[in-house]
N, C-alpha and C positions, 0 to 999 in steps of 0.2 A: 834614593828610595830608604826608607828608616826600615828597620827589622820588622816592624809591627806592620808592615805594606807588604810584606812578604805573604805567599802562603805557609802554613805550618808543615814541621816534618809530620807528620802522621800515617806514613806507612812502613812496617816493617818486613823481615824477610818473604813472609807466605805473601805477602802483597805484591812487593816487589817479584819473585817468581812466578805468579800470576801472569804478569806485566808480559813478562818474558814468551814464558808456555802458552799464553791467548797471541801472540803476537808473532808464535810458530804456526802455529795448527788456526788452519782457517778453510778454506776450499780446499786448498792442495790435498788436505789429508784423502779425500772423496772423491779425489782422480789421479794424483799420484801411482797407486797402488796398482791400478791397471795400468799406466802408461811403463811404468816401471817395468812388469808383467812383460809389456808386450816385445818389451826390446831385451829385457834379462834372463829371462821366465825364473828357475829354479832358485839362482842366483842374487835374484832381487834385493832381499833383503839384505844381504852383505852390503850393497853400496852405503846404505843408510850410517853403518859403520865403517866402514872405509872415507867417506866423505865428509861423517859428524867428524874423524880425529883428526881430519885435516883441518876441516873447521875450527878446531877447539884451538889450533894454534893462534889461531884469531881473536879467537874468545879471550884465552890466556892475557894477551894484549890491552883487551880493553877493559878486564878484570885490573889487573894493573894500573890501567891508566884511575880506572875508576877510587883508587888509592888515593888518587893527589891532587881530590877535587869535591868542593861542598855544593855547584851549585847545577844546575839544572844545563841540559847541551847538548849532555853526550858529546860525540867526535868535535860538534860544531864548537865547543868547548875547549876540547884538546890543540884542536888546531887552533883556533884562535889563539890558546895561551903558545904555545908554538913557533909560530907565524906573522903572528898579527893579521889584523880587523879584516886585510881586503881578502885571503884565501879564507879566510874562520869564515868571512859573509859568504864566501860563495858553495862552502860546504855547506852553512847551513840553509840557502836557497835551493841546493839541489834536494836537500834531506826534508825539506817541505814541500818540493813540488814532487818528488817521489811517491810520498806518504797521501796525500791531497788525490795525488793519480789514483792510487793503488784502493784510497776508498772510494774514489767514485767507481773504481771497474768492481770492484767487491760488492759496491748496493746494486748494482745490476745486478750480478750476480744472484744477492741473495733475492731479490725482487720473482729473479725466476724459478727457484723453489717455491716462494711462496704461492706465485702462480699455481701450481702442482695443486694445491690445495682453494686456493682462488683462482679460477682460471680467467676472471675478469681482470686480474692485476697485468695482464700478459698488452692488453688496448695499449694503442697508442698514446691517448690520454695519461689512463691510470698508472702507466708504468712511470714516466716520469712523475707523476702526484705522489704515487707510493715510493718512490727514492726518497725526494724532498723529505716526505714524512717519514721516514724512517732517518736521515738527516739530523733528523728536529729532534728525534725521541732521543739518538745517542749523543749529539753536540749536548741536548736538555740535561740528559743526565751527567754526562763530565763538567758542565757549569754545576751543579746541584752539591757540587762538592766530590774532596778526594774520595774521603769515607764511601757513600753512595757509588758510586762508577768502582771501588772494590767489592764493595757488597755485590753490586751485578754482573763483577767476572768473577767471582764464587758460584753462584747462581746460573752462569750461562756453562761454565765449564763444566760444573757437574751434570747438566742437561744435557752436554754436546758428550761427554764422556762416558757417561753410562750405557747407551745403547749400543758402542762401539765395544766397551770390554764384554755388554751380551753377546754381540757378533761374534766374538774373537772365543768366547769359552766354548759358544755351540760349534763354528768353523770347525775346532781343534776337535771337538768332539765325536763330531765328521768325519772329516780329513785327515787326521795327527798333523804335524809338522813337517814338513819336506828339509830334510839335513844334505841335499845336493850344497856343494862348493867349486863347481866349475865355471871356471872363470869364461866371460866371453871374450869375441875379442877388441883391440884394445880402441877402433873403429866404434863401435858400440858404448864404450866407456864417454867416449865427446858426444856422441849423440843424447845422454842423459845431465850430461856434468851440469849444466848452467841450474836444472829439473830439481836434478837433488842438494847442489849447494844453497839453493836460496829456499828449500826447505826447512833453514834453521836461520834464515837471512833476521828475524825477527829476537833473537837470543838478548838483543845489548836492550833492547825499550826501554828497560829500566830506569836505564844510564841519563836516559833526556826528561825526566822528572827526579833525577838527585838532589833538586833542590826540597824536594817533599819529603823525600826518603831520611831516618834513623840512623843515625850512621855508615851514612852510605857508604863512606869506606871501607866498613865491612860489611854492611848489608849487602854489598852490589856484586861484588865479588863474591862470594856466595851464592845468590839467586841465581848469576849469569852463570857458572859450572854445573849446580845443581841443576836449572832448567837443559842446558844441554843437555846432559847426560839422562836425565827422566824422557826427553822426547827422541834422542838415538835410538833406545831400548825402545818405547812408545812406537812408533813407525816402524820396527824390525816388527814386532809382535803383527801388529795392523797387516804387516804386508805377509806373513807366513799365511795370518786367519785368510786374511784373502782370495792368495794359494788351494790351503782345505777348504775354501769354501766352491771353489769350482774356477777361478781366475774368469769372470764374464770378461769378454773383450770391452776395452777400451772405446769402442764406439757405440757400446750401450750412453747414455746422454749422463745415466747414475750409475756408475759400474757396483759402487760401494754398499749400495742400497739394492743391489740386484745381487750381490753376494748374500745380500741379509735375507734377502728374497726366497735364494736356492736353499738354504738353513733352518729359517725361522720362516719363511711362506710370507704372505701379502702384510702380514701386522713387522714384520722385520722389514719390511721395504720401506712400510711408512714409520717407521721408527726411525729408521738412518736418515730419513728425511727430512726430518726432525730436527734429527740430533746436526744435520748440516745448515737449517737455517739459525741453530743456537749457534754452531761454531763461527760462521762468517760473521753474525752480530757480535759478538765475545772481541774476536781477532778487529772488527771495525772501531768498538769500542777502545780498544784498548790501544788503537792509533789516535782517535779523538781526546784520548787523556792524552800522551806522551808529545804526539805531533803540534798541540799550542804550547807544550814547555818550551819548545827551539824556541816557537819564535817569541815567548816570553823573554828566556834567557837572554836573547839576542838582543832584544830595548833595553832589557835590564843593564847588559853592558855598552849601551850608545850606539849597537848597528843599525839598528829600527827606530821609527818615530816614536818617545817615551809613554802616547797613550797606551802603548803596545803592552808596556809594563803594569795596567794598572791589576790591580786585585780587587775584585767585589766585596764590598765590609761585610755580607750576610752571607755567602759560603765560602767565602777564602782562596777564591778561586784565579786563576788569571783569565779574567771574565772579555776583554778584549782580544787576546789573546786567541781565546777558542773561539768566537765569533769571527776573527778573518779566517781563520782555519776553516771552521763550516763554508762560507762564502767562496775560497777559492773550490773544496770541492765540490760545492754543488754549481758553479759558472762552469766546471773539468766536465761534471756528469750531463750538463744538459746540453752540455756544446759540441758532445759527439767527439771530443778529442780523445776523452780519457783512454780509448783503446792504442793512439801510438804511441800515448805518453806513459803508457804500461810495457810497453816494448823495453822504454829506457830506464825504467825500474831498476832491475838487477844490472846493468851498467854504469846509473848513477851511484848506487851503493858498494859498487866496484871502483869506483874513482874516491868516493870519500874515505873506504878503506885503506887506500893507496893514502891517501893524506893524512888516517889516523895514524898507518904503521907510520909514515915519515917524521909526524908529530912525537908519537913515542919514541923514537930513535933521537931526536933537538932533545927532548927533555929528560933522557936518559943522561944524555950527556950533559945537563945543566946540572944535573941529580950529581956526576963526577965531580961538576967543579967547584960544587958546593962541599964535597965529602961527604956527600949521606949515602950513595950508590954506583950507579953506573950502568953501563950496555952489558953485563955478566955474558960469558960463552951462551950459558941457556936461554938466556935471550935475544942471543944475535941465530940462534940456532930455530928456536918461534919462527923470530921476524923473515928469517930466509925462505922457511917453509910454508910463513903466509902468503908470501910475495909471490912465490913460484906458483901458488895452485890459484892464486884471483887472478894473474896473469891465462894459465891455464885456459880457465873459465872465462874471464873477459874475448878471450878468443873466436871461442862458442859464438859471438853475441853477432849479429849480424850489420853491415854497413851503417846501414839508414840511424841504427841507435845513435852508432858514434856522431854522425853529424848532429842527430836533435843532442846531442849533450855539449857540444861544441857551442852550438846555435843557443840553448839554454845556459851555458858560461857569459855569453857574450853579453845576454839579456842581463842574467846577476849581475855581473860586473858597472851598468849601468844606474838599475835596480839601487845598485852599494850605493853608488856617487849622491842616490837623489836621495835614497833613505836615513843616512849616516846622520844623525846628529854633531851637536859640535864637540860633547863632550864623551870618550870613545873612554869604558875602563878594560885594563886590559888582564886580564885574568891569569893568577900566579899560582903553581903548583904549591900544593903543600909538601913539604918535602921533609923525612921523616929518617932518623938512622936505620940501614938496615943490616943487616949480618950478611 
């Protein structure tokens, strides 16, 4: 692949931060406040801070890894660099399946919200047609160029955040801010661990497209840490506003819209429903941008057929990888299996996280051999906290999720052997002197 055949580096810190922010804010923000409030009461806002602090340890590791590479792929790239093509393929395979299954699920949720305004979309024929139409729209925007996709994220972010901010202001004006800090029992913590932990799971999204980020070794760490800090504060404020607005029960299908109705009337409920539509759409767009870049990176390094590394001459986007990702999402959406696959998305992310941490340790030892750094005590502590918290979160997953992960890994081994090209490029980290 010549340099001319590669997508250009057009994403700056702002664009990378938008990818991370929209990876974290999707449909969950409109349901999580009610679920947390039912179990945690007034302590719910502090859960975002507590779990956000733990999650920050893993983000620090991802940020450090991002300083070692300039290519697309994120965790898949790091694991391949540390352990070779076999495990690298497994991680990439699980990442793509998890992202595709998640998009299939969220597109169905998006149609459900649109059906509030257009009831005909909820029909047995209209629903799959609407899902495919949305898929084509989001995939088409991703195909049209990275700059246009970033502009789409800007517009969508403004449209989804503005009604939520208005709700927060109105709720605080009516009910004030709860200052209760009485923690619940440990069993209650366990019941919401995965729910809160994975509210932050999209923070590393921009690393998937590192090959199109300007100065990724500096831009990605800043965008990851800045985005996580912003979202922790945002989630806490929304949770406090939800309590101040009367905290409607999670049994309500649209609890945040119900909260808006309490303080702003019917117009507020409509505004929050529209915000949910734009939130889910921009969340999906972020993954339609970043998911195919994992496929592209794997093809570029020889783990997938070479044609998947094709770049559009007109739009300078990895068009073949984007179309394959769209096809996978379409198949999962129409097959009806997306709900089951969505159950293992979180567990698959944890497996990828374990491999990433292990790869981080290996690459740090490699740095030490090169005399450019090493696994300092600070990083040992950060890795230990990340592993411990990830294990704790994984223990909350059901047995059937583990079984499906094992099955997917077996399929991944077979596909890896079939899809692999003759020539494999092994990525190497860029090692610089670190004081």
